[in-house]
MMTF fields as JSON, N, C-alpha, C and O atoms, coordinates in Angstrom:
{
  "mmtfVersion": "1.0.0",
  "mmtfProducer": "UNKNOWN",
  "numBonds": 343,
  "numAtoms": 344,
  "numGroups": 86,
  "numChains": 1,
  "numModels": 1,
  "chainsPerModel": [1],
  "groupsPerChain": [86],
  "chainIdList": ["A"],
  "bondAtomList": [4, 2, 8, 6, 12, 10, 16, 14, 20, 18, 24, 22, 28, 26, 32, 30, 36, 34, 40, 38, 44, 42, 48, 46, 52, 50, 56, 54, 60, 58, 64, 62, 68, 66, 72, 70, 76, 74, 80, 78, 84, 82, 88, 86, 92, 90, 96, 94, 100, 98, 104, 102, 108, 106, 112, 110, 116, 114, 120, 118, 124, 122, 128, 126, 132, 130, 136, 134, 140, 138, 144, 142, 148, 146, 152, 150, 156, 154, 160, 158, 164, 162, 168, 166, 172, 170, 176, 174, 180, 178, 184, 182, 188, 186, 192, 190, 196, 194, 200, 198, 204, 202, 208, 206, 212, 210, 216, 214, 220, 218, 224, 222, 228, 226, 232, 230, 236, 234, 240, 238, 244, 242, 248, 246, 252, 250, 256, 254, 260, 258, 264, 262, 268, 266, 272, 270, 276, 274, 280, 278, 284, 282, 288, 286, 292, 290, 296, 294, 300, 298, 304, 302, 308, 306, 312, 310, 316, 314, 320, 318, 324, 322, 328, 326, 332, 330, 336, 334, 340, 338],
  "bondOrderList": [1, 1, 1, 1, 1, 1, 1, 1, 1, 1, 1, 1, 1, 1, 1, 1, 1, 1, 1, 1, 1, 1, 1, 1, 1, 1, 1, 1, 1, 1, 1, 1, 1, 1, 1, 1, 1, 1, 1, 1, 1, 1, 1, 1, 1, 1, 1, 1, 1, 1, 1, 1, 1, 1, 1, 1, 1, 1, 1, 1, 1, 1, 1, 1, 1, 1, 1, 1, 1, 1, 1, 1, 1, 1, 1, 1, 1, 1, 1, 1, 1, 1, 1, 1, 1],
  "groupList": [{"groupName": "MET", "atomNameList": ["N", "CA", "C", "O"], "elementList": ["N", "C", "C", "O"], "formalChargeList": [0, 0, 0, 0], "bondAtomList": [1, 0, 2, 1, 3, 2], "bondOrderList": [1, 1, 2], "singleLetterCode": "M", "chemCompType": "L-PEPTIDE LINKING"}, {"groupName": "GLU", "atomNameList": ["N", "CA", "C", "O"], "elementList": ["N", "C", "C", "O"], "formalChargeList": [0, 0, 0, 0], "bondAtomList": [1, 0, 2, 1, 3, 2], "bondOrderList": [1, 1, 2], "singleLetterCode": "E", "chemCompType": "L-PEPTIDE LINKING"}, {"groupName": "ARG", "atomNameList": ["N", "CA", "C", "O"], "elementList": ["N", "C", "C", "O"], "formalChargeList": [0, 0, 0, 0], "bondAtomList": [1, 0, 2, 1, 3, 2], "bondOrderList": [1, 1, 2], "singleLetterCode": "R", "chemCompType": "L-PEPTIDE LINKING"}, {"groupName": "TYR", "atomNameList": ["N", "CA", "C", "O"], "elementList": ["N", "C", "C", "O"], "formalChargeList": [0, 0, 0, 0], "bondAtomList": [1, 0, 2, 1, 3, 2], "bondOrderList": [1, 1, 2], "singleLetterCode": "Y", "chemCompType": "L-PEPTIDE LINKING"}, {"groupName": "LYS", "atomNameList": ["N", "CA", "C", "O"], "elementList": ["N", "C", "C", "O"], "formalChargeList": [0, 0, 0, 0], "bondAtomList": [1, 0, 2, 1, 3, 2], "bondOrderList": [1, 1, 2], "singleLetterCode": "K", "chemCompType": "L-PEPTIDE LINKING"}, {"groupName": "LEU", "atomNameList": ["N", "CA", "C", "O"], "elementList": ["N", "C", "C", "O"], "formalChargeList": [0, 0, 0, 0], "bondAtomList": [1, 0, 2, 1, 3, 2], "bondOrderList": [1, 1, 2], "singleLetterCode": "L", "chemCompType": "L-PEPTIDE LINKING"}, {"groupName": "SER", "atomNameList": ["N", "CA", "C", "O"], "elementList": ["N", "C", "C", "O"], "formalChargeList": [0, 0, 0, 0], "bondAtomList": [1, 0, 2, 1, 3, 2], "bondOrderList": [1, 1, 2], "singleLetterCode": "S", "chemCompType": "L-PEPTIDE LINKING"}, {"groupName": "ILE", "atomNameList": ["N", "CA", "C", "O"], "elementList": ["N", "C", "C", "O"], "formalChargeList": [0, 0, 0, 0], "bondAtomList": [1, 0, 2, 1, 3, 2], "bondOrderList": [1, 1, 2], "singleLetterCode": "I", "chemCompType": "L-PEPTIDE LINKING"}, {"groupName": "GLN", "atomNameList": ["N", "CA", "C", "O"], "elementList": ["N", "C", "C", "O"], "formalChargeList": [0, 0, 0, 0], "bondAtomList": [1, 0, 2, 1, 3, 2], "bondOrderList": [1, 1, 2], "singleLetterCode": "Q", "chemCompType": "L-PEPTIDE LINKING"}, {"groupName": "PRO", "atomNameList": ["N", "CA", "C", "O"], "elementList": ["N", "C", "C", "O"], "formalChargeList": [0, 0, 0, 0], "bondAtomList": [1, 0, 2, 1, 3, 2], "bondOrderList": [1, 1, 2], "singleLetterCode": "P", "chemCompType": "L-PEPTIDE LINKING"}, {"groupName": "THR", "atomNameList": ["N", "CA", "C", "O"], "elementList": ["N", "C", "C", "O"], "formalChargeList": [0, 0, 0, 0], "bondAtomList": [1, 0, 2, 1, 3, 2], "bondOrderList": [1, 1, 2], "singleLetterCode": "T", "chemCompType": "L-PEPTIDE LINKING"}, {"groupName": "VAL", "atomNameList": ["N", "CA", "C", "O"], "elementList": ["N", "C", "C", "O"], "formalChargeList": [0, 0, 0, 0], "bondAtomList": [1, 0, 2, 1, 3, 2], "bondOrderList": [1, 1, 2], "singleLetterCode": "V", "chemCompType": "L-PEPTIDE LINKING"}, {"groupName": "ALA", "atomNameList": ["N", "CA", "C", "O"], "elementList": ["N", "C", "C", "O"], "formalChargeList": [0, 0, 0, 0], "bondAtomList": [1, 0, 2, 1, 3, 2], "bondOrderList": [1, 1, 2], "singleLetterCode": "A", "chemCompType": "L-PEPTIDE LINKING"}, {"groupName": "ASP", "atomNameList": ["N", "CA", "C", "O"], "elementList": ["N", "C", "C", "O"], "formalChargeList": [0, 0, 0, 0], "bondAtomList": [1, 0, 2, 1, 3, 2], "bondOrderList": [1, 1, 2], "singleLetterCode": "D", "chemCompType": "L-PEPTIDE LINKING"}, {"groupName": "HIS", "atomNameList": ["N", "CA", "C", "O"], "elementList": ["N", "C", "C", "O"], "formalChargeList": [0, 0, 0, 0], "bondAtomList": [1, 0, 2, 1, 3, 2], "bondOrderList": [1, 1, 2], "singleLetterCode": "H", "chemCompType": "L-PEPTIDE LINKING"}, {"groupName": "ASN", "atomNameList": ["N", "CA", "C", "O"], "elementList": ["N", "C", "C", "O"], "formalChargeList": [0, 0, 0, 0], "bondAtomList": [1, 0, 2, 1, 3, 2], "bondOrderList": [1, 1, 2], "singleLetterCode": "N", "chemCompType": "L-PEPTIDE LINKING"}, {"groupName": "GLY", "atomNameList": ["N", "CA", "C", "O"], "elementList": ["N", "C", "C", "O"], "formalChargeList": [0, 0, 0, 0], "bondAtomList": [1, 0, 2, 1, 3, 2], "bondOrderList": [1, 1, 2], "singleLetterCode": "G", "chemCompType": "PEPTIDE LINKING"}, {"groupName": "PHE", "atomNameList": ["N", "CA", "C", "O"], "elementList": ["N", "C", "C", "O"], "formalChargeList": [0, 0, 0, 0], "bondAtomList": [1, 0, 2, 1, 3, 2], "bondOrderList": [1, 1, 2], "singleLetterCode": "F", "chemCompType": "L-PEPTIDE LINKING"}, {"groupName": "CYS", "atomNameList": ["N", "CA", "C", "O"], "elementList": ["N", "C", "C", "O"], "formalChargeList": [0, 0, 0, 0], "bondAtomList": [1, 0, 2, 1, 3, 2], "bondOrderList": [1, 1, 2], "singleLetterCode": "C", "chemCompType": "L-PEPTIDE LINKING"}, {"groupName": "TRP", "atomNameList": ["N", "CA", "C", "O"], "elementList": ["N", "C", "C", "O"], "formalChargeList": [0, 0, 0, 0], "bondAtomList": [1, 0, 2, 1, 3, 2], "bondOrderList": [1, 1, 2], "singleLetterCode": "W", "chemCompType": "L-PEPTIDE LINKING"}],
  "groupTypeList": [0, 1, 2, 3, 4, 3, 5, 2, 6, 5, 7, 6, 8, 5, 5, 1, 1, 6, 9, 5, 10, 6, 1, 1, 11, 7, 12, 13, 11, 14, 14, 5, 0, 15, 11, 16, 1, 1, 1, 5, 12, 17, 13, 10, 0, 18, 6, 19, 7, 3, 1, 13, 6, 5, 9, 7, 6, 6, 15, 3, 3, 1, 2, 5, 11, 11, 12, 12, 8, 1, 5, 16, 10, 9, 4, 6, 10, 1, 2, 5, 13, 1, 5, 11, 1, 16],
  "groupIdList": [1, 2, 3, 4, 5, 6, 7, 8, 9, 10, 11, 12, 13, 14, 15, 16, 17, 18, 19, 20, 21, 22, 23, 24, 25, 26, 27, 28, 29, 30, 31, 32, 33, 34, 35, 36, 37, 38, 39, 40, 41, 42, 43, 44, 45, 46, 47, 48, 49, 50, 51, 52, 53, 54, 55, 56, 57, 58, 59, 60, 61, 62, 63, 64, 65, 66, 67, 68, 69, 70, 71, 72, 73, 74, 75, 76, 77, 78, 79, 80, 81, 82, 83, 84, 85, 86],
  "secStructList": [7, 2, 2, 2, 2, 2, 2, 2, 2, 2, 2, 2, 2, 2, 2, 2, 2, 1, 1, 7, 7, 7, 2, 2, 2, 2, 2, 2, 2, 2, 2, 2, 2, 2, 6, 6, 7, 2, 2, 2, 2, 2, 2, 2, 2, 2, 2, 2, 2, 2, 2, 6, 6, 7, 7, 5, 7, 2, 2, 2, 2, 2, 2, 2, 2, 2, 2, 2, 2, 2, 2, 6, 7, 4, 4, 4, 4, 6, 6, 4, 4, 4, 4, 5, 7, 7],
  "xCoordList": [22.816, 22.554, 23.616, 23.306, 24.852, 25.923, 25.739, 25.932, 25.37, 25.159, 24.017, 24.099, 22.964, 21.825, 22.277, 21.911, 23.059, 23.563, 24.471, 24.415, 25.303, 26.205, 25.42, 25.725, 24.407, 23.615, 22.857, 22.8, 22.281, 21.578, 22.533, 22.192, 23.72, 24.72, 25.15, 25.285, 25.36, 25.77, 24.711, 25.038, 23.468, 22.393, 22.202, 21.999, 22.267, 22.114, 23.179, 22.881, 24.413, 25.519, 25.299, 25.466, 24.928, 24.685, 23.502, 23.529, 22.479, 21.317, 21.712, 21.306, 22.5, 22.937, 23.751, 23.659, 24.532, 25.393, 24.728, 25.321, 23.509, 22.826, 22.387, 22.298, 22.114, 21.621, 20.12, 19.553, 19.472, 18.024, 17.711, 18.393, 16.673, 16.259, 14.811, 14.391, 14.048, 12.646, 12.548, 12.992, 11.961, 11.805, 10.936, 11.152, 9.958, 9.077, 9.854, 9.679, 10.705, 11.494, 12.466, 12.596, 13.133, 14.079, 13.358, 13.865, 12.184, 11.389, 10.969, 10.974, 10.607, 10.232, 11.397, 11.214, 12.58, 13.755, 14.027, 14.298, 13.953, 14.141, 13.091, 13.408, 11.838, 10.761, 11.02, 10.861, 11.416, 11.682, 12.816, 12.759, 13.83, 14.913, 14.416, 14.805, 13.558, 13.043, 12.185, 12.064, 11.589, 10.762, 11.515, 10.911, 12.834, 13.663, 13.714, 14.082, 13.351, 13.35, 14.537, 14.356, 15.751, 16.943, 17.087, 17.411, 16.845, 16.985, 16.01, 16.378, 14.771, 13.765, 14.101, 13.876, 14.631, 15.037, 16.124, 16.07, 17.105, 18.204, 17.687, 18.054, 16.836, 16.281, 15.451, 15.509, 14.695, 13.878, 14.777, 14.504, 15.839, 16.773, 17.372, 17.397, 17.847, 18.445, 17.418, 17.726, 16.21, 15.156, 14.854, 14.691, 14.783, 14.486, 15.647, 15.427, 16.858, 18.014, 17.895, 18.11, 17.551, 17.416, 16.202, 16.306, 15.066, 13.827, 13.965, 13.452, 14.663, 14.836, 16.062, 16.386, 16.746, 17.946, 18.951, 19.454, 19.234, 20.139, 21.587, 21.927, 22.433, 23.827, 24.546, 24.33, 25.408, 26.199, 27.658, 27.963, 28.548, 29.973, 30.31, 29.567, 31.417, 31.819, 32.124, 31.849, 32.688, 32.978, 31.682, 31.6, 30.679, 29.392, 28.747, 28.202, 28.813, 28.262, 28.925, 28.24, 30.241, 30.964, 30.551, 30.426, 30.342, 29.888, 28.488, 28.192, 27.623, 26.283, 26.367, 25.632, 27.245, 27.405, 27.882, 27.374, 28.844, 29.343, 28.227, 28.06, 27.47, 26.356, 25.312, 24.774, 25.025, 24.047, 24.515, 23.706, 25.812, 26.355, 26.225, 25.853, 26.531, 26.423, 24.985, 24.752, 24.032, 22.624, 21.999, 20.894, 22.717, 22.18, 21.121, 20.233, 21.219, 20.255, 20.977, 20.858, 21.725, 22.518, 21.693, 22.206, 20.427, 19.59, 19.263, 18.843, 19.447, 19.146, 19.968, 19.513, 21.177, 22.063, 22.13, 22.906, 21.301, 21.282, 20.929, 20.014, 21.662, 21.44, 21.867, 21.831, 22.264, 22.722, 24.04, 24.387, 24.76, 25.99, 25.711, 26.602, 24.488, 24.103, 24.118, 24.181, 24.061, 23.984, 25.321, 25.399, 26.373, 27.694, 28.193, 28.224, 28.584, 29.1, 30.467, 31.329, 30.65, 31.862, 33.092, 34.162],
  "yCoordList": [21.521, 22.326, 23.409, 24.534, 23.064, 24.055, 25.227, 26.381, 24.935, 26.013, 26.92, 28.141, 26.322, 27.075, 28.032, 29.207, 27.541, 28.378, 29.483, 30.626, 29.125, 30.105, 31.236, 32.411, 30.876, 31.889, 32.779, 33.995, 32.186, 32.981, 33.952, 35.112, 33.474, 34.321, 35.463, 36.609, 35.138, 36.131, 37.233, 38.419, 36.844, 37.824, 38.623, 39.836, 37.961, 38.657, 39.723, 40.835, 39.393, 40.352, 41.542, 42.691, 41.266, 42.351, 43.212, 44.433, 42.586, 43.34, 44.239, 45.399, 43.689, 44.454, 45.683, 46.735, 45.545, 46.638, 47.5, 48.464, 47.154, 47.888, 49.272, 49.531, 50.152, 51.488, 51.504, 52.569, 50.349, 50.292, 50.718, 50.321, 51.528, 51.977, 51.615, 51.686, 51.229, 50.882, 49.566, 48.518, 49.643, 48.443, 47.41, 46.209, 47.868, 46.946, 46.155, 44.944, 46.843, 46.18, 45.186, 44.051, 45.618, 44.749, 43.516, 42.398, 43.726, 42.609, 41.672, 40.453, 42.232, 41.402, 40.517, 39.332, 41.095, 40.332, 39.204, 38.07, 39.524, 38.49, 37.392, 36.206, 37.791, 36.812, 35.876, 34.661, 36.442, 35.624, 34.632, 33.49, 35.057, 34.134, 33.038, 31.877, 33.41, 32.437, 31.359, 30.26, 31.661, 30.658, 29.999, 29.327, 30.193, 29.508, 30.137, 29.478, 31.397, 32.103, 33.075, 34.287, 32.519, 33.362, 34.223, 35.407, 33.626, 34.387, 35.551, 36.661, 35.305, 36.367, 37.42, 38.611, 36.995, 37.935, 38.874, 40.085, 38.298, 39.094, 40.056, 41.231, 39.544, 40.378, 41.525, 42.652, 41.239, 42.262, 43.349, 44.539, 42.938, 43.902, 44.799, 46.021, 44.188, 44.967, 45.896, 47.04, 45.393, 46.206, 47.457, 48.545, 47.291, 48.449, 49.427, 50.634, 48.938, 49.85, 50.709, 51.92, 50.071, 50.812, 51.73, 52.899, 51.221, 52.016, 53.274, 54.336, 53.143, 54.292, 55.127, 56.082, 54.768, 55.492, 55.7, 56.805, 54.633, 54.721, 54.579, 53.615, 55.531, 55.456, 54.274, 53.962, 53.627, 52.508, 52.701, 53.381, 52.104, 52.192, 51.212, 50.263, 51.443, 50.53, 49.149, 48.139, 49.092, 47.815, 47.045, 45.848, 47.729, 47.087, 46.606, 45.504, 47.428, 47.044, 45.76, 44.841, 45.699, 44.51, 43.278, 42.19, 43.438, 42.32, 41.875, 40.68, 42.823, 42.472, 41.686, 40.716, 42.091, 41.411, 39.975, 39.046, 39.796, 38.449, 37.604, 36.438, 38.189, 37.464, 37.082, 35.976, 37.977, 37.691, 36.507, 35.674, 36.434, 35.303, 34.014, 32.971, 34.092, 32.921, 32.399, 31.191, 33.326, 32.971, 32.606, 32.068, 32.904, 32.643, 33.655, 33.345, 34.873, 35.931, 37.195, 38.247, 37.099, 38.259, 39.497, 40.613, 39.322, 40.491, 41.31, 42.462, 40.742, 41.461, 42.737, 43.714, 42.722, 43.879, 44.796, 45.752, 44.496, 45.384, 46.802, 47.017, 47.742, 49.179, 49.682, 50.888, 48.8, 49.286, 50.062, 50.853, 49.831, 50.581, 52.082, 52.897, 52.447, 53.87, 54.538, 55.765, 53.746, 54.285, 54.339, 54.792, 53.873, 53.864, 55.29, 56.074, 55.589, 56.934, 57.106, 56.232, 58.256, 58.568, 58.57, 58.826],
  "zCoordList": [67.833, 69.017, 69.202, 69.596, 68.918, 69.08, 68.122, 68.505, 66.888, 65.91, 66.358, 66.231, 66.876, 67.394, 68.496, 68.485, 69.431, 70.531, 69.995, 70.449, 69.031, 68.439, 67.768, 67.97, 66.969, 66.271, 67.25, 67.068, 68.275, 69.296, 69.982, 70.214, 70.301, 70.952, 70.026, 70.457, 68.768, 67.779, 67.648, 67.694, 67.488, 67.34, 68.62, 68.569, 69.757, 71.042, 71.218, 71.653, 70.883, 71.002, 70.076, 70.484, 68.836, 67.88, 68.315, 68.157, 68.855, 69.336, 70.51, 70.583, 71.415, 72.584, 72.17, 72.802, 71.125, 70.663, 69.591, 69.108, 69.226, 68.156, 68.63, 69.83, 67.673, 68.023, 68.305, 68.548, 68.277, 68.529, 69.953, 70.898, 70.094, 71.428, 71.738, 72.893, 70.724, 70.936, 71.707, 71.237, 72.892, 73.714, 73.009, 73.166, 72.234, 71.509, 70.456, 70.325, 69.717, 68.677, 69.319, 68.862, 70.362, 71.061, 71.608, 71.509, 72.178, 72.703, 71.569, 71.74, 70.415, 69.264, 68.817, 68.538, 68.752, 68.336, 69.34, 68.946, 70.634, 71.656, 71.526, 71.624, 71.305, 71.164, 69.985, 70.104, 68.856, 67.673, 67.935, 67.479, 68.655, 68.996, 69.936, 69.807, 70.876, 71.841, 71.204, 71.746, 70.059, 69.38, 68.221, 67.386, 68.176, 67.192, 65.82, 64.848, 65.726, 64.437, 64.367, 64.254, 64.435, 64.464, 63.215, 63.305, 62.049, 60.804, 60.765, 60.378, 61.163, 61.184, 62.239, 62.021, 63.363, 64.415, 63.892, 64.104, 63.211, 62.661, 61.59, 61.567, 60.71, 59.646, 60.233, 59.741, 61.265, 61.928, 62.517, 62.363, 63.185, 63.771, 62.681, 62.82, 61.609, 60.516, 59.861, 59.525, 59.686, 59.06, 59.873, 59.321, 61.182, 62.027, 62.094, 62.19, 62.046, 61.995, 60.738, 60.78, 59.624, 58.373, 58.389, 58.017, 58.812, 58.828, 59.679, 59.325, 60.805, 61.702, 61.357, 62.063, 60.266, 59.805, 60.935, 61.136, 61.666, 62.801, 62.333, 61.648, 62.701, 62.267, 62.922, 64.093, 62.128, 62.636, 62.244, 61.264, 63.009, 62.695, 61.576, 61.329, 60.913, 59.843, 60.417, 59.769, 61.618, 62.261, 62.531, 62.256, 63.066, 63.348, 62.048, 61.99, 61.016, 59.716, 59.211, 58.761, 59.285, 58.822, 59.618, 59.055, 60.905, 61.74, 61.339, 61.353, 60.983, 60.497, 59.197, 59.01, 58.306, 57.016, 57.238, 56.61, 58.116, 58.423, 59.028, 58.67, 59.939, 60.562, 59.513, 59.551, 58.589, 57.534, 56.691, 56.285, 56.431, 55.674, 56.488, 55.951, 57.778, 58.659, 58.708, 58.72, 58.735, 58.839, 57.489, 57.432, 56.412, 55.084, 54.672, 53.878, 55.217, 54.897, 54.423, 55.051, 53.32, 52.882, 52.566, 52.643, 52.214, 51.901, 53.147, 53.032, 54.319, 55.566, 55.708, 56.302, 55.161, 55.348, 54.134, 54.109, 53.114, 51.95, 52.386, 53.181, 51.859, 52.072, 53.451, 53.697, 54.342, 55.652, 55.523, 56.4, 54.439, 54.224, 54.12, 54.363, 53.764, 53.689, 55.052, 55.136, 56.129, 57.473, 58.2, 59.342, 57.529, 58.157, 58.303, 57.355, 59.537, 59.819, 59.203, 59.297, 58.567, 57.836, 58.601, 58.049]
}
């Protein structure tokens, strides 16, 4: 239970600080977390950041990479390094 709470908190924090602005995407990520699909929620968030070519800071990128390792979904952050602002 503690790990579940930790993962939800981690994803929620990253979502809150993400560059995503689409209410639909944000709602989808919240919905996936609410039904216990944390890995899919995280992957969805990362996919939309990439699809919308949203710039991210190097610090935020590093936090996404760490979260992907924690969740066991390292492919979620592939290519997001292309969006890191110089």
